[in-house]
C-alpha positions as CSV (number, residue, x, y, z in Angstrom):
1,X,11.8,13.1,3.7
2,X,9.9,10.9,1.3
3,X,6.5,9.7,2.3
4,X,4.6,6.7,0.9
5,X,1.1,5.5,1.5
6,X,1.3,1.7,1.8
7,X,-1.9,-0.3,1.2
8,X,-1.7,-3.8,2.6
9,X,-3.8,-6.7,1.4
10,X,-4.0,-10.4,2.1
11,X,-3.7,-12.8,-0.9
12,X,-5.1,-16.3,-1.4
13,X,-2.2,-17.8,0.5
14,X,-2.8,-15.5,3.5
15,X,0.4,-13.5,2.8
16,X,0.6,-9.7,2.9
17,X,1.0,-7.9,-0.4
18,X,1.5,-4.1,-0.7
19,X,0.7,-1.3,-3.1
20,X,2.7,1.8,-2.5
21,X,1.6,5.3,-3.5
22,X,4.2,8.1,-3.5
23,X,3.6,11.5,-2.0
24,X,0.1,10.9,-0.6
25,X,-2.2,13.8,0.3
26,X,-2.4,14.3,4.0
27,X,-4.4,13.9,6.1
28,X,-5.5,10.7,4.5
29,X,-9.3,10.5,3.9
30,X,-10.0,7.1,5.6
31,X,-13.5,6.8,4.1
32,X,-12.2,7.2,0.6
33,X,-9.3,4.9,1.3
34,X,-11.6,2.2,2.6
35,X,-13.8,2.5,-0.5
36,X,-10.7,2.3,-2.9
37,X,-9.3,-0.7,-1.1
38,X,-12.7,-2.5,-1.2
39,X,-12.9,-1.7,-4.9
40,X,-9.5,-3.2,-5.5
41,X,-10.4,-6.4,-3.7
42,X,-13.9,-6.7,-5.4
43,X,-12.6,-5.8,-8.9
44,X,-10.0,-8.5,-8.6
45,X,-7.6,-6.5,-10.8
46,X,-4.3,-7.4,-9.1
47,X,-2.6,-10.7,-8.8
48,X,0.4,-11.7,-6.7
49,X,2.6,-14.7,-6.7
50,X,0.5,-16.0,-3.8
51,X,-2.8,-15.5,-5.7
52,X,-5.5,-12.9,-5.9
53,X,-6.0,-10.1,-3.3
54,X,-8.8,-11.4,-1.0
55,X,-9.1,-8.9,1.8
56,X,-7.8,-5.6,3.2
57,X,-5.2,-5.8,6.0
58,X,-4.3,-2.2,6.7
59,X,-2.8,1.0,5.5
60,X,0.0,3.2,6.8
61,X,2.1,6.2,6.0
62,X,5.8,5.3,5.7
63,X,8.4,8.1,6.0
64,X,11.9,7.6,4.8
65,X,15.0,9.7,5.3
66,X,17.8,9.4,2.8
67,X,21.2,11.0,3.2
68,X,23.9,10.8,0.5
69,X,27.4,9.9,1.5
70,X,30.1,11.6,-0.5
71,X,32.8,9.1,-1.6
72,X,36.4,10.4,-1.9
């Protein structure tokens, strides 16, 4: 199972933009996560097609199962 920490932000157009971090350390330190996300917004270092990141929306752990199918 592959796990990803998905950081969600709102951009200037009000659309959701995401930053994904592979193999996050669990449990997630919510205080550190809030600080990092606030820093990303205030530093204005990322840009999306809908404009700058303007606020935090949320964060979540996404778990994905992948099974290869053998072709004959």
